[in-house]
Backbone as a chain_set.jsonl record, in Angstrom:
{"seq": "MALSAESRRAALIATAITLPLVVVLAIAFGAGRSHKTTRRPLGPVVVSTPSSAASAAAVESCERVIEKLPVKLDRMTPRVVHGSSAGVDTRYVVAWGNPPVILSCGVGRPAALKPGSDIELFGVGQDDHNSLVLATHTKTTNVFTVVDRPVYVSIEVPKSLNRDPVSVLAGLVAQALPSVCDAQANTGPPVPDAQLCTHRP", "coords": {"N": [[38.15, -12.89, 37.484], [41.39, -13.555, 36.536], [44.588, -12.347, 37.463], [47.984, -11.295, 36.824], [50.591, -11.733, 39.263], [51.892, -9.292, 39.814], [50.114, -7.454, 38.617], [47.887, -7.918, 40.174], [48.739, -7.052, 42.681], [49.068, -4.338, 42.086], [46.432, -3.639, 41.534], [45.275, -4.035, 44.038], [46.642, -2.101, 45.551], [45.753, 0.192, 44.227], [43.022, 0.028, 44.848], [43.147, 0.292, 47.618], [44.005, 2.904, 47.804], [42.035, 4.32, 46.429], [39.542, 3.827, 47.753], [39.604, 5.257, 50.339], [39.757, 7.869, 49.247], [37.347, 8.108, 47.836], [35.582, 8.023, 49.974], [36.297, 10.395, 51.327], [35.601, 12.311, 49.367], [32.874, 11.812, 49.228], [32.08, 12.648, 51.746], [32.781, 15.359, 51.573], [31.136, 16.346, 49.465], [28.705, 15.635, 50.396], [28.28, 17.014, 52.691], [26.246, 18.74, 54.957], [23.958, 17.87, 53.748], [23.093, 15.46, 54.737], [22.889, 13.655, 57.784], [23.701, 11.128, 58.183], [25.725, 8.353, 59.194], [28.914, 7.938, 57.802], [30.527, 5.288, 56.116], [33.617, 4.174, 57.198], [36.81, 3.617, 55.663], [38.289, 0.366, 55.692], [40.907, -0.621, 57.851], [44.309, -1.958, 57.674], [44.837, -5.538, 57.535], [46.393, -7.32, 60.025], [48.88, -9.696, 60.236], [50.557, -12.41, 61.875], [51.894, -14.769, 61.456], [54.729, -16.026, 59.977], [55.552, -16.561, 56.519], [56.634, -19.629, 55.001], [57.661, -19.868, 52.535], [60.336, -20.102, 51.24], [62.146, -21.333, 49.472], [63.12, -21.457, 45.99], [61.372, -22.965, 44.433], [59.074, -22.984, 46.042], [58.445, -20.266, 46.099], [57.868, -19.845, 43.382], [55.603, -21.513, 43.156], [53.809, -20.207, 44.923], [53.566, -17.73, 43.654], [52.146, -18.539, 41.401], [49.751, -19.34, 42.585], [48.839, -16.873, 43.675], [48.418, -15.427, 41.327], [46.082, -16.589, 40.413], [44.077, -15.727, 42.086], [41.101, -13.83, 42.813], [40.508, -10.247, 42.707], [38.312, -9.203, 44.1], [36.385, -11.143, 46.363], [33.644, -12.991, 46.188], [31.962, -10.683, 46.433], [33.262, -9.545, 48.567], [35.458, -7.045, 49.597], [38.924, -6.329, 48.79], [41.621, -6.422, 51.178], [44.307, -4.557, 52.6], [47.339, -6.032, 53.637], [49.392, -6.285, 56.458], [52.424, -7.164, 58.143], [52.923, -8.235, 61.535], [55.391, -7.689, 62.484], [58.7, -6.763, 61.307], [59.816, -9.102, 60.427], [57.856, -10.701, 59.362], [56.731, -12.049, 56.469], [54.63, -10.89, 54.037], [54.107, -11.184, 51.37], [52.773, -13.262, 50.114], [50.285, -13.387, 51.237], [46.868, -12.872, 51.33], [43.889, -10.996, 51.763], [40.352, -10.6, 52.339], [37.338, -8.742, 52.921], [35.42, -8.088, 56.015], [34.795, -9.306, 59.152], [38.078, -10.501, 58.215], [38.637, -12.862, 55.524], [41.407, -14.862, 55.136], [44.001, -15.797, 53.059], [46.927, -17.654, 53.033], [49.879, -18.398, 51.496], [52.397, -20.87, 51.391], [52.717, -21.636, 54.021], [53.714, -23.299, 57.103], [54.023, -26.906, 57.522], [51.102, -28.546, 58.666], [50.821, -29.49, 62.087], [49.362, -31.771, 62.722], [49.525, -33.351, 60.509], [50.987, -36.127, 59.887], [52.841, -39.241, 59.68], [50.903, -42.117, 60.443], [48.85, -40.707, 61.539], [45.368, -40.249, 62.193], [43.86, -38.307, 61.063], [41.272, -36.62, 59.226], [41.013, -35.928, 55.821], [39.584, -33.657, 53.538], [38.063, -33.461, 50.335], [37.921, -30.536, 48.635], [36.588, -27.986, 46.604], [35.868, -26.833, 43.27], [33.948, -27.975, 40.524], [36.022, -29.929, 38.517], [38.256, -29.357, 39.917], [39.719, -29.955, 42.708], [41.025, -29.759, 45.994], [42.867, -31.437, 48.576], [42.033, -30.982, 51.889], [42.839, -30.037, 55.205], [41.072, -29.541, 58.121], [41.061, -27.305, 60.824], [40.404, -25.659, 63.974], [39.843, -22.55, 65.677], [38.944, -20.363, 68.386], [37.578, -18.309, 67.112], [37.839, -18.678, 64.364], [37.721, -20.84, 61.455], [40.128, -22.896, 60.12], [41.409, -23.865, 57.101], [43.602, -25.953, 55.587], [45.277, -26.45, 52.637], [46.687, -29.419, 51.635], [47.725, -31.047, 49.674], [49.311, -30.045, 47.638], [52.295, -28.613, 46.056], [53.129, -26.609, 47.873], [52.043, -25.67, 51.166], [48.876, -24.255, 51.773], [47.003, -22.019, 53.577], [43.653, -21.237, 54.57], [41.911, -18.977, 56.255], [38.877, -18.629, 57.853], [36.42, -16.572, 59.194], [34.28, -17.582, 61.863], [31.9, -16.299, 62.011], [31.161, -15.704, 59.46], [28.761, -15.882, 56.869], [28.904, -17.314, 54.513], [30.546, -19.422, 52.021], [33.733, -19.315, 51.282], [35.72, -21.137, 50.882], [35.482, -23.266, 49.055], [35.739, -21.984, 46.558], [38.34, -20.83, 46.774], [40.006, -23.058, 47.381], [39.569, -24.498, 45.064], [40.751, -22.789, 43.175], [43.417, -22.906, 43.991], [43.891, -25.558, 43.367], [43.655, -25.397, 40.602], [45.886, -23.886, 40.034], [48.143, -25.347, 40.858], [49.767, -28.588, 40.663], [48.656, -31.773, 41.971], [50.355, -33.462, 44.635], [50.154, -35.56, 46.369], [48.032, -37.998, 48.07], [44.966, -39.04, 49.753], [44.055, -41.654, 52.048], [41.765, -43.917, 50.762], [38.343, -44.812, 51.508], [37.196, -46.88, 50.233], [38.084, -49.383, 47.772], [41.421, -50.212, 46.534], [44.172, -49.912, 48.884], [46.031, -46.855, 49.297], [49.441, -46.529, 48.574], [51.906, -45.96, 51.151], [53.926, -44.123, 50.445], [52.638, -42.38, 48.755], [50.84, -40.984, 50.248], [49.471, -38.03, 51.776], [49.949, -37.656, 54.461], [52.418, -38.761, 54.723], [54.22, -37.145, 53.519], [57.457, -35.913, 52.609]], "CA": [[39.193, -12.543, 36.527], [42.723, -13.821, 37.058], [45.586, -11.334, 37.141], [49.337, -11.657, 37.195], [50.87, -11.356, 40.647], [52.188, -7.863, 39.864], [48.883, -6.716, 38.315], [47.0, -8.061, 41.319], [49.24, -6.154, 43.722], [48.764, -2.971, 41.65], [44.988, -3.435, 41.706], [45.029, -3.926, 45.468], [47.131, -0.787, 45.976], [44.821, 1.191, 43.675], [41.798, -0.044, 45.636], [43.437, 0.827, 48.95], [44.124, 4.36, 47.682], [40.792, 4.869, 45.908], [38.441, 3.779, 48.712], [39.593, 6.423, 51.23], [39.497, 9.073, 48.466], [35.905, 8.137, 47.571], [34.917, 8.377, 51.233], [36.551, 11.82, 51.567], [34.781, 13.077, 48.422], [31.47, 11.667, 49.618], [31.87, 13.518, 52.906], [32.87, 16.751, 51.128], [29.979, 16.721, 48.658], [27.461, 15.347, 51.106], [28.205, 17.811, 53.916], [25.068, 19.602, 55.043], [22.784, 17.236, 53.139], [22.632, 14.317, 55.51], [23.615, 13.418, 59.021], [23.944, 9.688, 58.289], [27.113, 7.973, 59.436], [29.618, 7.485, 56.61], [31.379, 4.135, 56.368], [35.045, 4.453, 57.119], [37.551, 2.541, 54.994], [38.858, -0.614, 56.608], [42.353, -0.576, 58.029], [45.004, -3.163, 57.22], [44.787, -6.779, 58.288], [47.724, -7.58, 60.569], [49.122, -11.123, 60.425], [51.777, -12.628, 62.649], [52.548, -16.027, 61.098], [55.584, -15.824, 58.805], [55.501, -17.53, 55.432], [57.823, -20.473, 54.897], [57.93, -20.002, 51.104], [61.684, -19.565, 51.091], [62.855, -21.912, 48.337], [62.72, -20.946, 44.674], [60.198, -23.727, 43.99], [57.927, -22.518, 46.818], [58.126, -18.922, 45.613], [57.207, -20.009, 42.086], [54.269, -22.058, 43.407], [52.961, -19.171, 45.517], [53.271, -16.758, 42.593], [51.083, -19.127, 40.563], [48.507, -19.27, 43.36], [48.415, -15.467, 43.76], [47.922, -15.028, 40.007], [44.738, -17.136, 40.208], [43.108, -15.186, 43.035], [40.354, -12.65, 42.377], [40.685, -9.045, 43.518], [37.17, -9.287, 45.013], [35.982, -12.524, 46.63], [32.217, -13.081, 46.513], [31.553, -9.325, 46.821], [34.074, -9.038, 49.673], [36.506, -6.183, 49.065], [40.273, -6.708, 49.211], [42.207, -5.721, 52.318], [45.755, -4.446, 52.661], [47.863, -6.922, 54.674], [50.66, -5.9, 57.071], [52.972, -8.085, 59.117], [52.989, -7.691, 62.894], [56.773, -7.253, 62.683], [59.453, -6.716, 60.054], [60.181, -10.464, 60.027], [56.7, -11.414, 58.806], [56.646, -11.856, 55.023], [53.221, -10.9, 53.634], [53.981, -11.171, 49.905], [51.855, -14.303, 49.666], [49.107, -13.379, 52.106], [45.817, -12.072, 50.71], [42.711, -10.948, 52.63], [39.139, -9.968, 51.822], [36.179, -8.595, 53.791], [35.534, -7.719, 57.428], [36.141, -9.764, 59.489], [38.698, -10.944, 56.966], [39.064, -14.18, 55.064], [42.843, -14.692, 54.882], [44.71, -16.9, 52.403], [48.38, -17.562, 53.188], [50.575, -19.431, 50.728], [53.745, -21.157, 51.871], [52.735, -21.804, 55.473], [54.362, -24.525, 57.557], [53.269, -28.153, 57.532], [50.265, -28.676, 59.866], [51.386, -30.434, 63.057], [48.586, -33.014, 62.732], [49.778, -34.109, 59.283], [52.186, -36.936, 60.129], [52.599, -40.671, 59.508], [50.152, -42.757, 61.512], [47.749, -39.862, 61.981], [44.044, -40.65, 61.698], [43.123, -37.101, 60.679], [40.464, -36.755, 58.013], [41.231, -34.914, 54.79], [38.386, -33.47, 52.738], [38.209, -32.926, 48.989], [37.169, -29.284, 48.563], [36.889, -27.227, 45.4], [34.771, -26.622, 42.341], [34.019, -28.75, 39.288], [37.046, -30.975, 38.571], [39.428, -28.819, 40.6], [39.551, -30.176, 44.134], [42.217, -29.894, 46.822], [42.693, -32.106, 49.862], [42.091, -29.937, 52.912], [42.798, -30.392, 56.618], [40.341, -28.501, 58.842], [41.298, -27.098, 62.243], [39.516, -24.605, 64.462], [40.175, -21.743, 66.839], [37.717, -19.838, 68.991], [36.861, -17.389, 66.216], [38.022, -18.989, 62.947], [37.961, -22.176, 60.926], [41.325, -22.829, 59.284], [41.453, -24.959, 56.133], [44.937, -25.976, 54.987], [45.445, -27.317, 51.468], [47.876, -30.216, 51.977], [48.13, -31.96, 48.595], [49.978, -29.294, 46.575], [53.724, -28.472, 46.38], [53.251, -25.777, 49.077], [50.85, -25.647, 51.999], [48.128, -23.001, 51.648], [45.942, -21.967, 54.59], [42.528, -20.336, 54.339], [41.274, -18.694, 57.543], [37.524, -18.127, 57.636], [35.745, -16.243, 60.455], [33.099, -18.401, 62.132], [30.709, -15.465, 61.853], [30.87, -15.493, 58.032], [27.611, -16.686, 56.449], [29.112, -17.815, 53.148], [31.633, -20.4, 51.943], [34.761, -18.956, 50.306], [36.752, -22.17, 50.822], [35.348, -24.027, 47.811], [36.313, -21.18, 45.477], [39.787, -20.664, 46.94], [40.659, -24.361, 47.238], [39.508, -24.824, 43.645], [41.747, -21.985, 42.462], [44.727, -23.487, 44.315], [43.991, -26.793, 42.573], [43.907, -25.006, 39.211], [47.218, -23.293, 39.909], [49.242, -26.257, 41.193], [49.456, -30.012, 40.541], [48.592, -32.568, 43.198], [51.599, -34.201, 44.902], [49.899, -36.676, 47.276], [46.635, -38.415, 48.124], [44.482, -39.505, 51.053], [43.646, -43.053, 52.042], [40.359, -44.038, 50.394], [37.548, -45.739, 52.316], [36.893, -48.033, 49.389], [39.094, -49.638, 46.758], [42.737, -50.637, 47.035], [44.83, -48.902, 49.714], [47.037, -45.992, 48.679], [50.76, -46.783, 49.18], [52.348, -44.932, 52.101], [54.75, -43.104, 49.784], [51.771, -41.444, 48.042], [49.92, -40.348, 51.186], [49.844, -36.686, 52.228], [50.468, -37.77, 55.827], [53.797, -39.252, 54.658], [55.043, -36.242, 52.698], [58.761, -35.607, 53.22]], "C": [[40.553, -12.766, 37.166], [43.696, -12.742, 36.589], [46.961, -11.879, 37.449], [49.573, -11.173, 38.621], [51.119, -9.855, 40.759], [50.941, -7.029, 39.605], [47.925, -6.761, 39.491], [47.422, -7.13, 42.45], [48.916, -4.699, 43.37], [47.288, -2.664, 41.843], [44.644, -3.256, 43.172], [45.468, -2.562, 45.994], [46.192, 0.308, 45.486], [43.524, 1.218, 44.466], [41.995, 0.589, 47.001], [43.527, 2.35, 48.926], [42.778, 4.976, 47.317], [39.68, 4.903, 46.952], [38.455, 4.942, 49.693], [39.275, 7.723, 50.495], [38.008, 9.219, 48.192], [35.153, 8.55, 48.828], [35.081, 9.864, 51.53], [35.683, 12.678, 50.65], [33.302, 13.002, 48.79], [31.146, 12.557, 50.803], [31.827, 14.978, 52.469], [31.61, 17.185, 50.389], [28.656, 16.498, 49.383], [27.301, 16.166, 52.367], [26.985, 18.721, 53.886], [23.826, 18.969, 54.469], [22.213, 16.133, 54.016], [23.501, 14.171, 56.748], [23.872, 11.928, 59.233], [25.432, 9.421, 58.484], [27.731, 7.441, 58.15], [30.52, 6.31, 56.963], [32.835, 4.525, 56.203], [35.744, 3.315, 56.399], [38.187, 1.631, 56.037], [40.368, -0.462, 56.681], [42.993, -1.866, 57.56], [44.732, -4.36, 58.12], [46.215, -7.064, 58.75], [47.861, -9.073, 60.837], [50.462, -11.32, 61.111], [52.517, -13.901, 62.278], [53.416, -15.826, 59.868], [55.393, -16.915, 57.766], [56.768, -18.364, 55.446], [58.201, -20.706, 53.436], [59.294, -19.415, 50.784], [62.404, -20.087, 49.86], [62.327, -21.337, 47.03], [61.459, -21.646, 44.181], [58.948, -23.266, 44.728], [57.486, -21.136, 46.369], [57.383, -19.007, 44.282], [55.783, -20.528, 42.259], [53.334, -20.99, 43.961], [52.635, -18.066, 44.515], [52.133, -17.26, 41.714], [49.742, -19.094, 41.276], [47.973, -17.84, 43.374], [47.83, -14.986, 42.439], [46.489, -15.488, 39.765], [43.669, -16.439, 41.056], [42.384, -13.961, 42.486], [40.68, -11.442, 43.253], [39.554, -8.959, 44.543], [36.777, -10.752, 45.15], [34.532, -12.525, 47.069], [31.712, -11.771, 47.125], [32.301, -8.792, 48.039], [35.252, -8.259, 49.108], [37.879, -6.611, 49.572], [40.75, -5.856, 50.381], [43.717, -5.64, 52.147], [46.227, -5.312, 53.824], [49.224, -6.41, 55.14], [51.125, -7.011, 58.002], [53.04, -7.425, 60.483], [54.404, -7.242, 63.263], [57.486, -7.301, 61.337], [59.802, -8.111, 59.548], [59.053, -11.254, 59.412], [56.551, -11.058, 57.328], [55.187, -11.965, 54.59], [53.034, -10.905, 52.114], [52.932, -12.152, 49.417], [50.693, -14.488, 50.63], [48.098, -12.408, 51.509], [44.591, -12.123, 51.616], [41.574, -10.209, 51.948], [38.129, -9.821, 52.953], [36.505, -8.222, 55.22], [34.433, -8.413, 58.231], [36.753, -10.499, 58.307], [38.8, -12.452, 56.779], [40.521, -14.004, 54.642], [43.412, -15.948, 54.235], [46.206, -16.654, 52.528], [49.036, -18.718, 52.451], [51.983, -19.609, 51.265], [53.828, -21.27, 53.372], [53.419, -23.129, 55.827], [53.427, -25.727, 57.513], [52.405, -28.226, 58.795], [50.809, -29.771, 60.786], [50.663, -31.786, 63.03], [48.849, -33.896, 61.513], [51.084, -34.883, 59.433], [51.847, -38.402, 59.958], [51.89, -41.27, 60.721], [48.977, -41.953, 62.004], [46.431, -40.357, 61.391], [43.197, -39.431, 61.334], [42.371, -37.338, 59.379], [40.761, -35.6, 57.071], [40.002, -34.867, 53.9], [38.752, -32.956, 51.353], [37.32, -31.703, 48.855], [37.565, -28.546, 47.291], [35.647, -27.032, 44.561], [35.023, -27.407, 41.063], [35.064, -29.859, 39.433], [38.293, -30.52, 39.323], [39.201, -28.898, 42.108], [40.9, -30.33, 44.815], [41.874, -30.715, 48.057], [42.973, -31.092, 50.962], [42.012, -30.556, 54.302], [42.132, -29.244, 57.364], [40.734, -28.492, 60.313], [40.487, -25.876, 62.671], [40.143, -23.849, 65.626], [38.854, -21.215, 67.395], [36.897, -19.02, 68.004], [36.946, -17.753, 64.736], [38.065, -20.491, 62.686], [39.14, -22.043, 59.962], [41.373, -24.08, 58.415], [42.811, -24.904, 55.435], [44.963, -26.96, 53.833], [46.764, -28.068, 51.643], [48.405, -31.066, 50.821], [48.793, -31.253, 47.415], [51.441, -29.075, 46.962], [54.009, -27.589, 47.59], [51.948, -25.881, 49.864], [50.209, -24.267, 51.911], [47.013, -23.013, 52.687], [44.894, -20.926, 54.211], [41.821, -20.171, 55.675], [39.926, -18.027, 57.292], [36.882, -17.804, 58.988], [34.505, -17.117, 60.645], [31.812, -17.623, 61.94], [30.308, -15.281, 60.39], [29.759, -16.423, 57.579], [27.702, -17.117, 54.991], [30.338, -18.718, 53.136], [32.647, -19.994, 50.878], [35.771, -20.076, 50.067], [36.688, -22.953, 49.515], [35.991, -23.289, 46.643], [37.834, -21.145, 45.587], [40.533, -21.984, 46.795], [40.646, -24.819, 45.784], [40.532, -24.062, 42.835], [43.164, -22.476, 42.752], [44.942, -24.754, 43.493], [44.23, -26.494, 41.098], [45.345, -24.541, 39.02], [48.342, -24.313, 40.034], [48.832, -27.718, 41.042], [49.398, -30.685, 41.904], [49.892, -33.343, 43.378], [51.386, -35.389, 45.838], [48.405, -36.964, 47.327], [46.263, -38.786, 49.558], [44.076, -40.965, 50.92], [42.155, -43.132, 51.758], [39.651, -45.034, 51.307], [37.201, -46.995, 51.546], [38.005, -48.201, 48.363], [40.422, -50.036, 47.377], [43.39, -49.549, 47.866], [45.869, -48.113, 48.928], [48.378, -46.287, 49.35], [51.197, -45.624, 50.068], [53.102, -43.791, 51.419], [53.907, -42.055, 49.065], [50.828, -40.679, 48.971], [50.417, -38.967, 51.608], [50.409, -36.714, 53.652], [51.926, -38.222, 55.853], [54.691, -38.363, 53.788], [56.374, -35.983, 53.379], [58.81, -34.189, 53.77]], "O": [[40.835, -12.217, 38.232], [43.626, -12.285, 35.448], [47.103, -12.813, 38.238], [48.85, -10.314, 39.124], [50.624, -9.21, 41.683], [50.716, -6.021, 40.275], [47.235, -5.784, 39.782], [46.585, -6.499, 43.096], [48.537, -3.916, 44.242], [46.926, -1.565, 42.263], [43.812, -2.417, 43.517], [44.759, -1.938, 46.784], [45.871, 1.238, 46.226], [42.977, 2.288, 44.732], [41.138, 1.326, 47.489], [43.173, 3.013, 49.9], [42.419, 6.034, 47.833], [38.949, 5.889, 47.04], [37.418, 5.577, 49.882], [38.6, 8.592, 51.046], [37.46, 10.316, 48.298], [34.204, 9.331, 48.762], [34.126, 10.526, 51.937], [35.094, 13.661, 51.097], [32.57, 13.986, 48.681], [30.069, 13.151, 50.865], [30.974, 15.747, 52.914], [31.074, 18.263, 50.649], [27.63, 17.085, 49.038], [26.289, 16.037, 53.056], [26.732, 19.395, 52.888], [22.728, 19.483, 54.682], [21.005, 15.9, 54.035], [24.683, 14.517, 56.751], [24.222, 11.509, 60.337], [26.282, 10.169, 58.0], [27.143, 6.59, 57.481], [31.199, 6.331, 57.989], [33.23, 5.125, 55.203], [35.321, 2.164, 56.508], [38.571, 2.073, 57.12], [41.023, -0.202, 55.672], [42.301, -2.773, 57.098], [44.436, -4.214, 59.306], [47.143, -7.049, 57.941], [47.063, -9.653, 61.573], [51.381, -10.515, 60.958], [53.645, -14.109, 62.725], [52.895, -15.487, 58.806], [55.104, -18.063, 58.106], [57.835, -17.894, 55.842], [58.965, -21.62, 53.125], [59.401, -18.369, 50.143], [63.196, -19.361, 49.259], [61.222, -20.797, 46.977], [60.583, -21.018, 43.587], [57.878, -23.162, 44.129], [56.29, -20.865, 46.269], [56.383, -18.318, 44.081], [54.861, -20.052, 41.597], [52.19, -20.877, 43.519], [51.53, -17.525, 44.535], [51.255, -16.487, 41.329], [48.71, -18.85, 40.651], [46.79, -17.616, 43.115], [46.861, -14.226, 42.425], [45.756, -14.859, 39.002], [42.479, -16.555, 40.763], [42.979, -13.148, 41.778], [41.08, -11.597, 44.407], [39.798, -8.677, 45.716], [36.826, -11.51, 44.182], [34.215, -12.113, 48.184], [31.111, -11.764, 48.2], [32.005, -7.69, 48.502], [35.967, -8.756, 48.237], [37.992, -7.188, 50.654], [40.328, -4.712, 50.545], [44.334, -6.559, 51.607], [45.595, -5.33, 54.881], [50.102, -6.134, 54.323], [50.304, -7.719, 58.585], [53.193, -6.208, 60.587], [54.596, -6.506, 64.231], [56.949, -7.812, 60.354], [60.058, -8.284, 58.356], [59.269, -12.384, 58.974], [56.28, -9.908, 56.982], [54.57, -13.017, 54.755], [51.931, -10.66, 51.624], [52.269, -11.901, 48.41], [50.186, -15.595, 50.815], [48.429, -11.259, 51.218], [44.282, -13.173, 52.179], [41.782, -9.33, 51.112], [38.063, -10.669, 53.844], [37.664, -8.061, 55.601], [33.253, -8.138, 58.014], [36.03, -11.06, 57.483], [39.017, -13.207, 57.727], [40.836, -13.096, 53.873], [43.316, -17.039, 54.799], [46.699, -15.583, 52.176], [48.775, -19.883, 52.751], [52.678, -18.636, 51.558], [54.886, -21.03, 53.954], [53.668, -23.966, 54.959], [52.205, -25.584, 57.473], [52.913, -27.993, 59.892], [51.206, -30.842, 60.326], [51.274, -32.824, 63.285], [48.443, -35.058, 61.488], [52.159, -34.359, 59.143], [50.682, -38.781, 60.078], [52.227, -40.973, 61.867], [48.18, -42.446, 62.803], [46.377, -40.82, 60.252], [41.968, -39.509, 61.301], [42.777, -38.147, 58.544], [40.76, -34.437, 57.476], [39.441, -35.904, 53.547], [39.643, -32.119, 51.21], [36.097, -31.812, 48.951], [38.744, -28.489, 46.943], [34.524, -27.06, 45.064], [36.152, -27.496, 40.581], [34.996, -30.647, 40.377], [39.289, -31.243, 39.354], [38.573, -28.022, 42.703], [41.81, -30.958, 44.274], [40.737, -30.698, 48.529], [44.011, -30.43, 50.967], [41.228, -31.473, 54.547], [42.57, -28.099, 57.257], [40.743, -29.533, 60.97], [39.951, -25.151, 61.833], [40.866, -24.417, 66.444], [37.779, -21.584, 66.922], [35.667, -19.032, 68.051], [36.203, -17.198, 63.928], [38.396, -21.291, 63.561], [39.14, -21.174, 59.09], [41.379, -25.203, 58.918], [43.13, -23.919, 54.769], [44.707, -28.151, 54.012], [47.823, -27.456, 51.782], [49.428, -31.735, 50.969], [48.835, -31.799, 46.312], [51.8, -29.333, 48.111], [55.017, -27.785, 48.269], [50.888, -26.147, 49.299], [50.893, -23.245, 51.964], [46.171, -23.911, 52.684], [45.197, -19.89, 53.62], [41.203, -21.111, 56.174], [39.838, -17.004, 56.614], [36.807, -18.681, 59.848], [33.766, -17.363, 59.692], [30.751, -18.211, 61.731], [29.229, -14.759, 60.108], [29.797, -17.62, 57.865], [26.682, -17.264, 54.318], [31.082, -18.778, 54.115], [32.454, -20.29, 49.699], [36.591, -19.984, 49.153], [37.724, -23.268, 48.93], [36.7, -23.889, 45.835], [38.536, -21.399, 44.608], [41.583, -22.03, 46.154], [41.594, -25.453, 45.321], [41.125, -24.613, 41.908], [44.018, -22.466, 41.866], [46.037, -24.997, 42.985], [44.926, -27.246, 40.416], [45.947, -24.773, 37.972], [49.383, -24.169, 39.393], [47.671, -28.057, 41.269], [50.012, -30.225, 42.866], [50.469, -33.827, 42.404], [52.321, -36.151, 46.084], [47.608, -36.263, 46.704], [47.111, -38.839, 50.449], [43.792, -41.449, 49.824], [41.361, -42.483, 52.439], [40.263, -45.974, 51.816], [36.943, -48.046, 52.133], [38.776, -47.274, 48.115], [40.533, -50.18, 48.595], [43.188, -48.368, 47.587], [46.504, -48.637, 48.013], [48.452, -46.295, 50.579], [50.905, -44.463, 49.785], [52.931, -42.627, 51.781], [54.393, -40.958, 48.79], [50.089, -39.808, 48.511], [51.617, -38.751, 51.778], [51.251, -35.888, 54.004], [52.601, -38.089, 56.874], [55.776, -38.772, 53.373], [56.423, -35.847, 54.601], [59.832, -33.773, 54.315]]}, "num_chains": 1, "name": "protein.A"}
């Protein structure tokens, strides 16, 4: 179910408030009945990379992306997101599950995306809604950056996760925003440089 950006934020806040309350009530009513360990609510996800969605056009694009996102992602519950410092803008950062899947809209251009690069871009999404994605990796996460939309959108997925949230999220980004560039095809006529994602201004 898609929500407006404001409705989505309200739902996330309500969830963040309700989950601890449910746990407290469960402890209160279950006291003396069982000695099983009660699941504690998850704390906030702390991110340190600031968003670069500063222009009006980028803000509008990220609002459209946020409106498309589900409150729950494949049964993964939403997480509250905090910045590691006051300078980190988290308005367009959304997280689900533990360890968290993190979507950040308005991130900087990936360093590997430049003219002459031989990086491979993958079409990822669902049905007719596919985004071109650049995959990079860290020790603990796979990072998929949507590169063919007006703003760059990163999706960080823990390597330990046994499901694929990228297809859903990349498809929703493709539904929210129009394509602005393409990748060089292996077959057919070559794509002009001006239309390539590696040559974006």
